[in-house]
C-alpha positions as CSV (number, residue, x, y, z in Angstrom):
1,M,110.6,90.9,103.8
2,E,108.3,92.9,101.6
3,K,107.6,95.4,104.4
4,D,111.3,95.8,105.0
5,Y,112.0,96.3,101.3
6,K,109.2,99.0,100.9
7,F,110.4,100.8,104.1
8,W,114.1,100.9,103.2
9,N,113.5,101.9,99.6
10,D,110.8,104.5,100.3
11,N,111.9,107.9,99.0
12,S,111.5,109.7,102.4
13,N,113.7,107.2,104.2
14,V,116.3,107.2,101.4
15,K,116.4,111.0,101.6
16,Y,116.8,110.8,105.4
17,F,119.7,108.5,105.3
18,K,121.3,110.2,102.3
19,G,121.4,113.4,104.3
20,K,123.0,112.0,107.4
21,P,126.6,113.0,108.2
22,A,129.3,110.4,109.0
23,D,129.5,109.2,112.6
24,P,132.0,111.5,114.4
25,L,133.5,108.5,116.1
26,M,134.3,106.9,112.7
27,V,135.7,110.2,111.5
28,E,137.9,110.5,114.5
29,Y,139.2,107.0,114.2
30,L,140.1,107.3,110.6
31,E,142.2,110.4,111.3
32,R,144.9,108.0,112.6
33,Y,145.7,106.7,109.1
34,S,148.1,108.6,106.9
35,D,147.3,109.1,103.2
36,E,149.9,106.5,102.4
37,E,148.4,103.9,104.7
38,S,144.8,104.4,103.6
39,A,145.7,104.2,99.9
40,K,147.0,100.6,100.5
41,M,143.9,99.5,102.5
42,R,140.7,98.0,101.2
43,A,137.7,99.2,103.2
44,L,134.1,98.1,103.2
45,D,131.0,100.1,104.1
46,L,128.7,97.2,104.9
47,G,125.0,98.2,104.7
48,C,126.0,101.6,103.1
49,G,122.5,103.1,103.3
50,G,122.6,106.6,102.0
51,G,126.4,106.5,101.6
52,R,127.6,108.7,104.5
53,H,130.5,106.3,105.4
54,T,131.2,105.4,101.8
55,E,131.8,109.1,101.2
56,L,134.0,109.2,104.3
57,L,136.1,106.3,103.2
58,V,136.5,107.7,99.7
59,T,137.5,111.2,100.9
60,K,140.1,109.6,103.3
61,G,141.7,107.8,100.3
62,F,140.8,104.2,101.1
63,Q,140.2,101.6,98.4
64,T,136.5,101.7,99.0
65,Y,133.7,99.2,98.5
66,A,130.1,99.5,99.5
67,V,127.3,96.9,99.9
68,D,123.6,97.2,100.6
69,I,120.6,95.0,99.9
70,N,118.3,97.9,98.9
71,P,118.5,99.3,95.3
72,A,117.3,102.8,96.2
73,M,120.0,103.1,98.9
74,L,122.7,102.0,96.5
75,E,121.6,104.6,94.0
76,A,121.7,107.2,96.8
77,T,125.2,106.2,97.6
78,K,126.3,106.3,94.0
79,A,124.9,109.8,93.7
80,R,126.5,111.0,96.9
81,V,130.0,109.9,95.9
82,E,129.7,111.0,92.3
83,A,128.9,114.5,93.5
84,L,132.4,114.5,95.1
85,N,134.0,114.3,91.6
86,L,137.0,112.4,92.9
87,D,139.3,110.0,91.1
88,N,138.9,107.6,94.0
89,V,135.7,105.8,92.8
90,P,134.2,103.1,95.1
91,E,133.0,99.7,94.0
92,I,129.3,99.5,94.9
93,K,127.5,96.2,95.0
94,E,124.1,94.7,96.0
95,G,124.4,92.2,98.7
96,S,123.3,91.2,102.2
97,I,124.9,90.8,105.5
98,T,124.5,87.0,105.3
99,A,126.1,86.8,101.8
100,I,128.8,89.5,101.4
101,P,129.8,89.5,97.7
102,F,133.6,89.4,98.3
103,E,136.3,86.8,98.7
104,D,137.8,85.6,102.0
105,D,140.4,87.8,103.8
106,F,139.7,90.8,101.5
107,F,139.3,93.8,103.8
108,S,141.6,95.6,106.2
109,L,138.8,97.9,107.5
110,V,135.0,97.6,107.8
111,I,132.4,100.2,108.8
112,T,128.9,98.8,109.5
113,T,126.4,101.0,111.3
114,G,122.8,100.2,112.1
115,V,123.0,97.0,110.0
116,L,123.9,93.8,111.8
117,H,120.8,93.9,114.0
118,Q,118.7,93.7,110.8
119,A,119.2,89.9,111.1
120,R,115.8,88.2,111.5
121,S,116.9,85.7,114.1
122,Q,119.8,84.9,116.4
123,E,120.9,82.2,113.9
124,E,120.9,84.7,111.0
125,Y,122.8,87.1,113.3
126,R,125.5,84.5,113.8
127,Q,125.6,83.9,110.1
128,A,126.1,87.7,109.4
129,I,128.9,87.9,112.0
130,S,130.6,84.8,110.4
131,E,130.4,86.5,107.0
132,L,131.8,89.7,108.4
133,S,134.8,87.7,109.8
134,R,135.2,85.8,106.6
135,V,135.8,88.8,104.4
136,C,138.2,90.4,107.0
137,K,142.0,89.9,107.0
138,E,143.8,89.0,110.1
139,G,144.2,92.3,112.0
140,A,141.3,94.0,110.2
141,I,139.5,96.7,112.2
142,I,135.7,96.7,112.4
143,L,134.0,99.9,113.4
144,L,130.3,99.4,114.2
145,N,127.1,100.3,115.9
146,I,124.1,98.1,116.5
147,F,120.9,98.4,118.4
148,T,120.7,96.4,121.6
149,N,117.9,95.3,123.9
150,R,119.0,97.4,126.9
151,D,116.0,99.8,126.5
152,L,113.1,98.3,124.7
153,D,110.5,100.4,122.8
154,P,107.0,99.7,124.2
155,T,105.7,99.5,120.7
156,Y,107.7,96.4,119.8
157,T,106.0,93.1,119.2
158,Y,108.2,90.2,120.6
159,L,108.5,87.2,118.3
160,D,110.6,84.9,120.5
161,E,110.8,83.8,124.1
162,D,114.1,85.6,124.7
163,H,112.6,89.0,123.6
164,T,115.4,89.5,121.1
165,V,113.5,89.2,117.9
166,V,111.1,92.1,117.6
167,Q,108.8,93.6,115.0
168,T,108.6,97.4,115.0
169,K,105.4,99.4,114.5
170,E,106.5,99.8,110.9
171,G,106.5,96.1,110.5
172,L,110.3,95.7,110.4
173,L,112.0,92.7,111.9
174,M,115.1,93.1,114.0
175,T,117.2,91.0,116.4
176,L,118.2,93.1,119.4
177,L,120.8,91.3,121.6
178,P,122.2,92.2,125.0
179,K,125.7,93.5,124.4
180,E,127.3,90.6,126.3
181,L,125.7,88.1,123.9
182,F,126.8,90.2,120.9
183,Y,130.4,90.3,122.2
184,S,130.3,86.6,122.7
185,M,129.1,86.0,119.2
186,M,131.8,88.2,117.8
187,K,134.5,86.5,119.8
188,D,133.3,83.1,118.6
189,A,133.9,84.4,115.0
190,G,137.4,85.6,115.9
191,L,136.4,89.3,116.2
192,M,137.8,90.6,119.5
193,L,136.6,93.8,121.2
194,E,139.2,96.5,121.2
195,E,137.1,99.3,122.7
196,E,133.5,100.0,123.6
197,Y,132.8,103.6,122.9
198,I,129.3,104.0,124.4
199,E,125.9,102.4,124.8
200,E,123.2,105.1,124.8
201,L,119.6,105.7,124.1
202,K,119.1,107.6,120.9
203,E,116.0,108.9,119.0
204,E,116.1,107.5,115.5
205,N,113.6,108.0,112.7
206,T,112.0,104.8,113.7
207,G,111.8,105.7,117.4
208,P,114.0,105.4,120.5
209,R,116.7,102.8,120.3
210,T,119.7,101.9,122.4
211,V,122.8,102.2,120.3
212,L,126.0,100.4,121.1
213,R,129.2,101.8,119.4
214,A,132.4,99.7,119.5
215,R,135.6,98.7,117.7
216,F,136.8,95.2,117.0
217,I,139.8,93.6,115.6
218,K,140.1,90.2,113.8
219,G,142.5,88.3,115.9
């Protein structure tokens, strides 16, 4: 946990994530909401990082909330949205994917990118998905991306027999699932796949990773 904390709160990593633009797929999807619709909807940026999707939700007029476990990332998000100088101010809280600090059935929309796979075991992953479902209303939309285990970095150290829990060369722990198992876990929590956008190999600041992008609905 200490290595994770140091990595995600390191100035260079915070600067990297603060400078990232919103995911074009997220931007495109949110275009379908009118100003009147978005103003009535509570939206969560879960694992907000440097604030790129908090900024997106705020500028699109949603009632915006942001959660991250890393203090330096929260400060970056605050600075990013304050620079917009908008009346639509998000509520930004410290919290984790396994203890989201909001009540049941609270959100109509959730964006969570590069976050759920930060679970440290399959059990913790299921707990995170259960929490995600808990805070979503019936019919809520979840826009996400996760890393999967389709293409495995040769520098990983495997920590379980299934080769799903890995340690990166930076000392970070992640749980990388096959997409079919991830979809099954989501379905068990009442989160149904609406559309798989793409599963592709991407070069991230921590090395090559297979990224799955998809949209779910709480059914």
